[in-house]
Phi, psi and omega in degrees: 000317185291319184293313182293316187264341186246310189277310183303319184298346185064218186086187177285168178304317176304319179299317176290328176295315173304319181292320178293322171300319180293319182295325181279321187261336183277153180298335179273007177242231180281328177066035181296130180245142183288126178214108185278011185286328177192165178272124172259159172284169177303314180297323180289318177301319181292319174291314182275344182058032181222143181200152170269187187298321183286310181305309180294323174304312180296324174302308184296310182296322177298313176298317181297320180287330176292337181267006178086018179268156180268094185241153181206161174270137181237131175268124182262112192288317187235105182246135177268072185213132181221149174211166184241137176217125177049045172084355182252134180265137184239144167261123185276125164279166185209155170222158177208177179261137173250134180231119172281128178231098186067238188265354182258154168258130184249151175237129175250129188208131183257356182287124179255353184263001180278124182285315183203152176240117186281350180219159177286154179290149178241138178299137176235150185235354176258158179300149177277140179223148177292149183279333176197160180211151180275163180309128181101348174080184182259162171270337182227137192293343190253010179277148172228141173283144181247151176293144175267141183245000000 
């Protein structure tokens, strides 16, 4: 699918990035849907067609690199997103994929519930790990608890 839909048609880097995003997100391609239930491996995300921000980022980066693109994981430090689960309010951390296309840096992101990102993503090369965790651990590696008032 990658060879046929992204690599073979040629064109500019920006064209290939657009085709990669379409292949991953559109129903006639992978049709990847956002699902914050859990973090899946790349293989699970491919099989289930569902992924949270970390899983989808890893899918994008793996496919982009396989297509010869300069892609990396970006961690977004300040995300204006909060949610409540079992009486606990969480501030969401977030990651997305950064791909260099010519002189421009492109960001591929499947999260639709983020209101704003106050800072640009920064490339990371180490695995993400929680900064702290409650008893029982996290369901997702990038969550941080926030105080409840």
